C-alpha positions in Angstrom: 45.6 25.8 18.4 44.0 24.2 15.6 46.0 21.4 13.3 47.0 23.5 9.8 47.6 22.1 7.0 51.5 22.2 6.6 53.4 23.3 3.6 57.0 22.7 3.9 58.4 24.8 1.5 55.9 28.0 1.4 55.9 30.8 3.8 53.4 32.5 5.2 53.5 36.9 5.3 52.0 38.6 8.7 51.9 42.7 7.9 52.0 43.8 4.3 54.1 46.4 5.6 58.0 45.1 3.9 58.5 47.3 7.2 57.1 44.9 9.4 57.2 41.6 7.5 61.1 42.5 7.5 60.7 42.6 11.4 58.6 39.6 11.8 61.8 37.3 10.0 65.4 36.8 12.0 67.9 34.7 11.0 69.3 31.6 13.4 72.6 32.6 14.0 72.1 36.3 15.3 70.4 35.4 18.7 72.2 32.5 18.9 75.5 34.0 18.6 73.9 37.6 20.7 72.8 34.9 23.5 76.2 33.2 24.3 78.2 36.3 23.4 75.7 37.9 26.2 76.7 34.0 28.6 80.3 34.7 28.5 80.2 38.6 29.1 78.2 37.7 32.2 80.3 34.9 33.5 83.6 37.1 32.4 82.0 39.6 34.5 81.9 37.8 37.5 84.9 36.8 37.3 86.5 39.8 37.4 84.0 41.4 40.6 85.6 41.9 43.7 81.5 41.2 45.3 80.9 38.0 43.6 82.9 34.1 43.9 82.0 33.0 40.2 83.9 29.2 42.0 81.7 29.2 44.7 78.7 29.5 42.3 79.1 27.9 39.6 77.0 24.9 40.0 74.1 27.7 38.8 74.5 28.0 34.9 73.7 24.4 34.8 71.1 25.0 36.7 69.6 27.7 34.7 69.9 26.4 31.3 67.9 23.3 33.5 65.4 26.4 34.9 65.8 27.8 31.6 64.2 24.2 29.8 61.0 24.5 32.2 60.7 28.6 31.5 60.8 27.3 27.5 58.1 24.3 28.4 55.8 26.7 30.6 55.4 29.5 27.5 55.4 26.8 24.6 52.3 25.2 26.1 50.6 28.0 28.7 51.5 31.5 26.2 52.4 29.8 22.7 49.2 27.2 23.1 46.5 29.4 24.4 42.8 27.6 24.8 41.6 30.9 22.0 38.4 30.9 22.0 37.8 34.0 19.5 38.9 35.2 16.7 40.7 38.6 17.5 42.2 35.0 19.8 42.9 33.3 16.6 44.8 35.7 14.7 47.4 36.5 17.9 48.4 32.6 18.2 48.8 32.4 14.7 50.9 35.6 14.8 53.2 34.4 17.6 53.0 30.7 17.4 50.1 29.6 14.5 52.2 30.7 11.7 55.4 28.3 12.7 52.9 25.2 12.7 51.8 26.4 8.7 54.5 26.8 7.2 58.1 24.5 9.8 60.8 24.9 7.8 60.1 28.5 7.3 63.8 28.9 8.3 63.3 33.0 9.1 60.6 32.5 11.5 61.9 29.6 13.9 63.4 32.7 16.0 62.2 35.2 17.5 62.2 38.4 16.9 65.8 39.9 18.7 63.9 42.7 19.4 61.9 41.0 21.4 63.8 38.7 22.7 66.0 41.5 24.2 63.0 42.6 26.6 62.2 39.7 27.4 66.4 38.4 28.1 66.5 42.2 31.0 63.0 41.3 32.6 64.8 37.7 33.7 68.1 39.2 34.5 66.5 41.9 37.0 64.1 38.9 37.9 67.2 37.1 38.7 69.3 40.0 40.3 66.4 40.3 42.8 66.1 36.2 44.1 69.8 36.1 43.4 71.3 39.4 44.5 75.2 40.1 42.5 74.9 36.1 41.6 71.9 37.4 39.5 74.4 37.1 36.5 75.6 33.5 36.7 72.8 32.7 36.5 71.5 35.0 34.3 74.6 33.8 32.0 73.7 29.8 32.3 69.1 31.3 31.5 71.2 32.7 28.3 73.4 29.8 27.7 69.5 27.7 27.0 68.2 29.9 25.4 70.6 29.8 23.1 70.9 25.7 23.0 67.7 25.9 22.2 67.9 27.4 19.6 69.9 25.4 17.8 68.1 22.8 19.4 65.0 24.2 17.3 66.8 25.2 14.0 68.4 21.1 13.9 65.1 19.5 13.5 63.6 22.0 11.8 66.6 22.5 9.1 68.3 19.2 9.3 67.8 15.5 8.6 67.6 13.4 12.0 71.4 11.9 12.5 70.8 8.1 12.8 72.5 7.6 16.7 70.3 8.5 20.4 70.1 12.4 19.1 67.1 11.0 16.8 64.8 10.8 20.0 64.8 15.1 19.8 63.9 15.0 16.3 61.2 12.5 16.6 59.8 14.5 19.7 59.3 17.6 18.2 57.6 15.7 15.0 54.7 14.3 17.8 54.5 17.9 19.0 54.0 19.2 15.0 52.5 15.9 13.3 50.7 14.0 16.0 49.3 16.6 18.2 49.4 20.8 19.1 48.7 19.6 22.4 51.1 17.1 23.0 55.1 17.3 23.3 56.1 20.8 23.8 59.3 20.7 25.1 62.1 20.7 22.6 65.4 20.8 24.2 64.6 18.5 27.0 61.7 16.7 26.8 62.1 15.2 29.9 59.4 17.9 31.4 56.8 16.4 29.1 56.6 13.3 30.5 57.1 15.0 34.0 54.1 16.7 33.4 52.0 13.9 31.5 51.7 16.0 27.7 53.3 13.7 25.9 51.3 11.8 23.2 49.4 8.7 23.1 51.6 5.4 22.6 49.3 5.1 19.1 50.1 8.8 18.1 53.6 7.9 19.0 53.9 4.8 17.0 52.2 6.7 13.6 54.3 9.4 13.5 58.0 7.0 14.1 56.4 5.5 11.4 56.6 8.4 8.9 59.1 10.3 10.7 60.0 13.6 7.9 63.1 13.7 7.1 63.0 17.6 9.0 59.8 18.9 10.9 
């Protein structure tokens, strides 16, 4: 993906049709609350089901949250930033992610449209059920909690001033992706993956961004 001239005050348009354009915009709290609720309902189901031992498998929840952060990293790196080589591919890439880089403070485009995310969530549920049987619902609960937590972090670093404590690291790390190199710093919720897989920006790029860290990305 190419670097876009950042417009921190503007908002892009994907469709001329007002209805379709509206579908591309999602209020931040809608998916956050929805998927936290889904997570809680899955945990409650596991707790009340005679075929599932929640206490014996409670470890699945934190493991699944970390697993989500890895999936987030993979999707961001290999899907959102795939090597677009044609005009059509560039248009597709712009629609799914490039517009976010051009207008990073457009709050209605900081989360995926919920209709799309529900379909993807169902596919992951079926995968976890196939892998873990009835206990898959516990893993799914953690995975969805991980997704909502990622949304909270992503929204915060794009719309709030960085705090003057250790949490500032998340603001700084994501600013590397937006302002230093779109080909590095892919992880939002768990930057460890960038360190592990060698996708951190160079020291020169990190220093440059550190000197002009924006109030919000």
